[in-house]
N, C-alpha and C positions, 0 to 999 in steps of 0.2 A: 502495498497499499504506498502511494508515496507520500500523499498528506496526511498528517500527526493526526492522531485523535484529539486533540484537543482541537487544533485548530478546527476541526471540520466541527466539535462542539458549538466552538467561541462562531462560526461562521455562521450557525443556522438558528440563533438567538437575536431575538430582535429587542437588545440592549435599550434603545429608547424607550420600549414601556416597561420600565422598571425604573427606580427611585434608587438612589445613592445621597449618600450626604453631601450637602453644598451644590445642588442639582448636578453632579458629576457620574450621573449615569453611561454618559456619551463616550466616556473616557476607558472604561474599562474593559472594552474588547484590548484597545490596542495598550494597555496594561498588563491581559490577562498574556498577549505575544510575548508582550517582552521579557515575562516573566519564563514562557516555558520555553522561549529561547536563549536565552543567559546563557553565558561563559563562563563568564567572573563573577565571585561575590556579589562586588560592585554592581553590578549590571540587575542581581537577582536579587541585590537590596532595595535599588531606587525602582525596579518595576512592583517590587514589595510593596513599599512606601504608597506606591499607587492605585492601592488596592484597600489593604488595611486600614486607611484611614477615609475611603469611601462609601464599600459595601460592608464594612463595620470598622464601629468607631466606637471604641473602649468598653467591648462587649454590644456593644445598640448595633441590631444589626438594619437595614434596606433590605430592600424586595431583591434588587438584585445579587444578593445574597445565593439564593438559591438556586440561579443557573450560573452560577460560582461556583459555588457547590460542584455540580455537574460536570465542568471543565478542569476543577482541580484534580478530581476521579479520572478523568480523562487523562489529564496530565499524568499519572501517575502510570497509564499503556506506554508513555513516550519513554523514549531514549532523552533522558534531560540530563543537565548537568548534575553533578552530586549538589551545588551550591541551590540550582534552581529546583532540585525537588527537596532538598531539605525544608525550602521558603513555600513551598505546595504545600508540603503536611504540616509548615507550622502555621498558615492562612488556613489551610483547612479544620485546624484546631479552634484559630481564633473563631471561625464563624459556627463549631456546633457550642462551642462554651457560651455561646448568647443569646439574647433575648430582644425583640423587638423592639425598636425604637421607638419611644413615646406617638410621635408624627405617626409610623407605621402601625402601631397599634390602633391611636385616631381615626385613622383611615380604615379598620377592617380587620387590620396585620397582625394580629395580637399572636396570633399563633407560627409568627415566624420562625423562633428558635426549633419549634418542634418541626416546621417544614425542610427547616434544611438540614435536622438530623435526622429525616426520615431521607430524603436524597442522598444524604451521606451513606443510613444503610445498606444503598442501594450496591457500594462500592466496599464493603464492608472486607472483601479479601484480599484486596489491593492493600486495604491500611494493615490486615494482619500480616503483610511480607514483609512491610516495613517494619515491625520489631524484628528481624533478624538483621536490622541492618544499623548503621552511626545514628538513625534517627529513630530509636527504638523508645526513647521517653516521651517523646511526642506522640508515636502511635501510638503507646498504651494509655497516654491521654483523653485523644481523638476515642478510641475503643470504651476505655472507662467512660463516655459520657453518650456514645450508639448504643453498643450492644448490649442487648437485650438477654441473649444468653446467656447468663453469669459465668455456670458450671464450666462451658465453651472457654471463653474468657480464661477462668483459672488456670486452667489443664494448659493451654497453651502456656500461658506464662513462667508455669510449673515446669513445664516442658523443656523454656528456654535456660531456665535458673537453673537446670538441671544437668546442663550443658558446659 
Protein backbone atom coordinates (compact mmCIF):
# COMPACT_ATOMS: atom_id res chain seq x y z
CA UNK A 1 0.00 0.00 0.00
CA UNK A 2 1.59 3.25 -1.09
CA UNK A 3 -0.40 5.62 1.12
CA UNK A 4 0.07 5.41 4.82
CA UNK A 5 -2.86 4.45 7.02
CA UNK A 6 -2.77 7.72 8.96
CA UNK A 7 -2.81 9.81 5.78
CA UNK A 8 -5.86 7.97 4.48
CA UNK A 9 -7.64 8.53 7.80
CA UNK A 10 -6.68 12.22 7.88
CA UNK A 11 -7.93 12.75 4.32
CA UNK A 12 -11.31 11.15 4.93
CA UNK A 13 -12.25 13.39 7.91
CA UNK A 14 -14.12 16.66 7.26
CA UNK A 15 -12.09 18.55 9.88
CA UNK A 16 -14.06 21.77 9.38
CA UNK A 17 -17.10 20.00 10.87
CA UNK A 18 -15.34 19.61 14.23
CA UNK A 19 -14.47 22.06 16.96
CA UNK A 20 -11.05 22.75 18.43
CA UNK A 21 -9.63 25.23 20.89
CA UNK A 22 -9.36 28.70 19.44
CA UNK A 23 -11.39 27.68 16.39
CA UNK A 24 -8.31 25.92 14.97
CA UNK A 25 -9.92 22.73 13.66
CA UNK A 26 -8.67 23.59 10.17
CA UNK A 27 -5.09 23.21 11.41
CA UNK A 28 -5.57 19.73 12.90
CA UNK A 29 -5.06 17.76 9.68
CA UNK A 30 -1.79 19.55 8.90
CA UNK A 31 -0.49 19.07 12.44
CA UNK A 32 -1.36 15.36 12.31
CA UNK A 33 0.46 15.01 8.98
CA UNK A 34 3.50 16.74 10.45
CA UNK A 35 3.43 14.47 13.48
CA UNK A 36 3.29 11.21 11.55
CA UNK A 37 5.91 12.48 9.08
CA UNK A 38 8.30 13.74 11.78
CA UNK A 39 11.77 12.28 11.60
CA UNK A 40 13.36 14.28 14.41
CA UNK A 41 12.41 14.90 18.00
CA UNK A 42 12.09 18.64 17.33
CA UNK A 43 9.74 18.08 14.39
CA UNK A 44 7.66 15.62 16.39
CA UNK A 45 7.34 17.98 19.36
CA UNK A 46 6.47 20.91 17.09
CA UNK A 47 3.63 18.93 15.57
CA UNK A 48 2.54 17.55 18.94
CA UNK A 49 2.09 21.03 20.38
CA UNK A 50 -0.04 21.91 17.37
CA UNK A 51 -2.45 19.23 18.58
CA UNK A 52 -2.10 19.03 22.35
CA UNK A 53 -3.35 22.56 22.82
CA UNK A 54 -5.94 22.30 20.07
CA UNK A 55 -7.92 19.05 20.36
CA UNK A 56 -7.16 18.65 24.07
CA UNK A 57 -6.16 21.44 26.42
CA UNK A 58 -5.21 20.50 29.97
CA UNK A 59 -7.55 17.52 29.88
CA UNK A 60 -10.40 19.42 28.23
CA UNK A 61 -11.52 17.81 24.98
CA UNK A 62 -12.95 19.35 21.83
CA UNK A 63 -14.98 17.45 19.24
CA UNK A 64 -11.94 17.13 16.92
CA UNK A 65 -10.49 14.74 19.52
CA UNK A 66 -12.68 11.83 18.33
CA UNK A 67 -11.37 11.67 14.74
CA UNK A 68 -7.90 12.50 16.06
CA UNK A 69 -8.02 9.26 18.08
CA UNK A 70 -8.83 7.36 14.89
CA UNK A 71 -5.87 8.96 13.10
CA UNK A 72 -3.52 8.21 16.00
CA UNK A 73 -4.54 4.56 15.97
CA UNK A 74 -4.07 4.36 12.21
CA UNK A 75 -0.64 5.95 12.67
CA UNK A 76 0.35 3.12 15.01
CA UNK A 77 0.06 0.84 11.97
CA UNK A 78 2.50 3.00 10.03
CA UNK A 79 6.28 2.99 10.08
CA UNK A 80 6.82 6.06 12.25
CA UNK A 81 10.05 7.41 13.64
CA UNK A 82 10.53 6.47 17.31
CA UNK A 83 10.00 10.10 18.37
CA UNK A 84 6.80 10.41 16.35
CA UNK A 85 5.51 7.10 17.75
CA UNK A 86 6.29 8.29 21.30
CA UNK A 87 4.22 11.42 20.80
CA UNK A 88 1.38 9.69 18.95
CA UNK A 89 0.94 7.49 22.00
CA UNK A 90 1.40 10.44 24.38
CA UNK A 91 -1.33 12.39 22.59
CA UNK A 92 -3.59 9.36 22.68
CA UNK A 93 -3.01 9.20 26.44
CA UNK A 94 -3.85 12.88 26.87
CA UNK A 95 -7.08 12.43 24.95
CA UNK A 96 -8.31 9.25 26.68
CA UNK A 97 -7.65 10.85 30.07
CA UNK A 98 -9.72 13.91 29.13
CA UNK A 99 -13.30 15.01 29.50
CA UNK A 100 -15.44 17.39 27.47
CA UNK A 101 -14.58 21.07 27.64
CA UNK A 102 -17.38 23.10 29.27
CA UNK A 103 -18.24 24.71 25.93
CA UNK A 104 -18.46 21.26 24.31
CA UNK A 105 -20.71 20.03 27.11
CA UNK A 106 -22.94 23.08 26.67
CA UNK A 107 -23.25 22.18 22.98
CA UNK A 108 -24.46 18.68 23.89
CA UNK A 109 -21.09 16.91 23.72
CA UNK A 110 -20.79 16.09 27.43
CA UNK A 111 -19.96 12.45 26.61
CA UNK A 112 -16.93 13.39 24.52
CA UNK A 113 -14.46 11.71 26.89
CA UNK A 114 -16.41 8.46 26.76
CA UNK A 115 -16.63 8.63 22.97
CA UNK A 116 -12.87 9.13 22.70
CA UNK A 117 -12.23 6.15 24.98
CA UNK A 118 -14.66 4.03 22.95
CA UNK A 119 -12.83 5.05 19.76
CA UNK A 120 -9.50 4.16 21.37
CA UNK A 121 -10.85 0.73 22.34
CA UNK A 122 -11.17 0.01 18.62
CA UNK A 123 -7.36 -0.03 18.51
CA UNK A 124 -6.86 -1.84 21.79
CA UNK A 125 -4.36 -4.37 20.41
CA UNK A 126 -2.27 -1.65 18.82
CA UNK A 127 -1.83 -0.17 22.29
CA UNK A 128 -1.11 -3.59 23.82
CA UNK A 129 1.68 -4.01 21.26
CA UNK A 130 3.34 -0.87 22.63
CA UNK A 131 3.75 -2.54 26.05
CA UNK A 132 6.87 -4.22 24.68
CA UNK A 133 8.53 -0.95 23.70
CA UNK A 134 10.09 2.09 25.31
CA UNK A 135 6.54 3.47 25.41
CA UNK A 136 5.42 0.90 27.97
CA UNK A 137 4.44 3.37 30.71
CA UNK A 138 2.35 5.46 28.31
CA UNK A 139 0.72 2.34 26.86
CA UNK A 140 -0.09 1.11 30.38
CA UNK A 141 -1.71 4.45 31.21
CA UNK A 142 -3.83 4.33 28.03
CA UNK A 143 -4.84 0.73 28.65
CA UNK A 144 -5.65 1.47 32.28
CA UNK A 145 -8.17 4.02 31.03
CA UNK A 146 -9.68 2.13 28.06
CA UNK A 147 -9.43 -1.59 28.82
CA UNK A 148 -12.69 -2.97 30.20
CA UNK A 149 -11.32 -6.49 30.70
CA UNK A 150 -9.17 -5.96 33.82
CA UNK A 151 -8.13 -9.62 34.17
CA UNK A 152 -6.76 -9.50 30.59
CA UNK A 153 -4.78 -6.32 31.27
CA UNK A 154 -3.44 -7.76 34.53
CA UNK A 155 -2.42 -10.98 32.78
CA UNK A 156 -0.47 -9.11 30.10
CA UNK A 157 1.22 -6.85 32.65
CA UNK A 158 2.12 -9.84 34.81
CA UNK A 159 3.52 -11.60 31.74
CA UNK A 160 5.72 -8.61 30.98
CA UNK A 161 6.98 -8.45 34.57
CA UNK A 162 7.87 -12.15 34.40
CA UNK A 163 10.35 -11.55 31.57
